[in-house]
N, C-alpha and C positions, 0 to 999 in steps of 0.2 A: 391811090396807092403809090403811084410813081413819085408824087411830090413828097410823100412821107419817107420813102426810101432815099430820096435825094437829101432831105433834111437830116436823116440819120447818117448818111454818108459824110456830109459836111461836118457834123458834130464829131463823128468818130475820127475823121481825118485830122481835125484840130487836136483831139486828145492824143492821137498817134504822134503828131509833130511835137507837141509839148513833152510827151513822155520820152521821146528820143533825145530831145535837146536837154532835158533835165538830168540825164544820166551822167555820172562823173566819168572823166577820162580814165582810161586804163593805161597808166604810164609805167607800171611795174612789169612790163612784158618780159624782161630778161631776168627778173629775180627768181623765176622758176628754174632757170638754167644754172644759177649759181648756188642753189640750195638754201634759199632763205628759210629762216625758222618760222614755225607757226606762231601766229599772234592771236590775240583775243578776237580781232576782226576776222581773221581767216577761219577761225573755229565757229563763229556765230554769223556767218555770212548770209544765212537764210533769213535772218531777222533784221537786215539792214535796209537802209533807204535804197541802195543800189539793187538789191534783190526785189524790192517792191516795184521799182521802176521797170526792171526787166520783165517781171510778170505782167505789169500793166501794158508794156509795149507788145508783148506776145499776144495778149488777149485782144487788144485793140486792133492789131494787124489781122488776126483771124476774123474778127467782126467786120473789118473793112473788106476783106476778101469775100466774105459771105454776102455782104450787102452789094458789092460790085457784081457778083454772079446773079443775085436776085434782080438787080436793075437790068441786066442783059436779058434775063428771061421775061421780064415784064413788058419789054418793048412791044 
């Protein structure tokens, strides 16, 4: 059981690292202050690659935390 959890932890950690590194940089930080207009991208943000990578990061982080807790309980 412990070996299976360790293998799952390694796989999830690799997925987490890749999903964080694949996210695009958010360089338009001050555009919200200047009142930038809405674009097609901002209106359809839930269907973009960025949104998918964000969801994948959150899900893999939650799985990573759960597996870490399970590994500590299995000791």
